[in-house]
C-alpha positions in Angstrom: -21.4 -12.0 -7.6 -23.7 -13.1 -4.9 -22.3 -12.9 -1.3 -22.3 -16.3 0.4 -24.3 -16.4 3.6 -21.2 -17.0 5.9 -19.4 -13.8 4.7 -19.8 -10.6 6.6 -21.9 -7.8 5.0 -18.7 -5.6 5.4 -16.7 -8.0 3.2 -15.4 -6.5 -0.1 -15.1 -8.5 -3.3 -12.0 -8.1 -5.5 -12.9 -9.5 -8.9 -10.2 -11.2 -10.9 -9.8 -12.8 -14.3 -8.7 -16.1 -12.9 -10.4 -16.0 -9.4 -12.2 -13.5 -7.3 -11.9 -13.2 -3.5 -13.8 -11.7 -0.6 -11.8 -9.7 2.0 -12.6 -8.6 5.5 -10.5 -6.6 8.0 -10.8 -5.8 11.7 -8.4 -4.3 14.2 -6.7 -6.5 16.8 -4.6 -4.4 19.2 -2.0 -2.7 17.1 -2.4 -5.1 14.1 -5.2 -5.9 11.7 -6.8 -9.3 11.1 -7.4 -9.7 7.3 -9.3 -12.7 6.1 -9.7 -13.9 2.5 -12.5 -16.1 1.3 -13.1 -17.9 -2.0 -16.1 -16.8 -4.1 -18.2 -19.6 -2.6 -17.3 -18.6 1.0 -14.4 -20.9 1.9 -11.8 -19.3 4.3 -8.5 -19.2 2.4 -6.4 -17.4 5.0 -6.7 -15.4 8.2 -3.6 -13.5 9.3 -2.5 -10.5 11.3 -1.0 -7.7 9.3 0.9 -4.5 10.0 0.4 -1.4 7.7 2.4 1.5 6.4 1.6 4.3 6.7 0.3 3.5 10.2 -2.6 6.0 10.3 -5.2 3.6 8.7 -8.6 4.0 10.4 -10.7 0.8 10.1 -13.8 2.8 11.1 -13.6 5.1 8.0 -14.6 4.1 4.4 -11.9 2.2 2.5 -11.5 -0.1 -0.5 -9.5 -3.3 -1.0 -7.6 -3.2 -4.3 -4.9 -5.0 -6.2 -2.4 -6.4 -5.1 -4.1 -8.3 -2.3 -3.4 -11.9 -1.2 -2.5 -13.8 1.9 0.8 -12.1 2.6 0.2 -8.6 1.3 -2.9 -6.5 0.9 -3.5 -3.0 -0.6 -6.3 -0.7 0.7 -7.1 2.8 -0.5 -8.6 5.2 2.1 -9.0 9.0 1.7 -6.8 9.0 -1.5 -3.9 7.2 0.3 -2.6 3.8 -0.5 -2.0 1.5 2.5 0.2 -1.6 2.2 -0.6 -4.4 4.7 2.1 -7.0 5.3 1.5 -10.3 7.1 3.4 -10.4 10.4 2.8 -14.1 11.0 3.6 -17.0 8.7 
């Protein structure tokens, strides 16, 4: 799938049977801002998340994976699975 122009080069695509989504993450103080975009680049949600375990390093390689949506995201880094939970509703 072609990346829409308004989506960061660092965004990752999670392909789905029903719908695919682009995800971005950046650190904001002790939390992480995760944004989800539709396949054509529409912002679907932008929230702050906390993670467990807490040693995730946004500067190291990682991969968004299932289950990821606007309230919970899953990222794999260095063989560890990190669960991110929205801390704002």
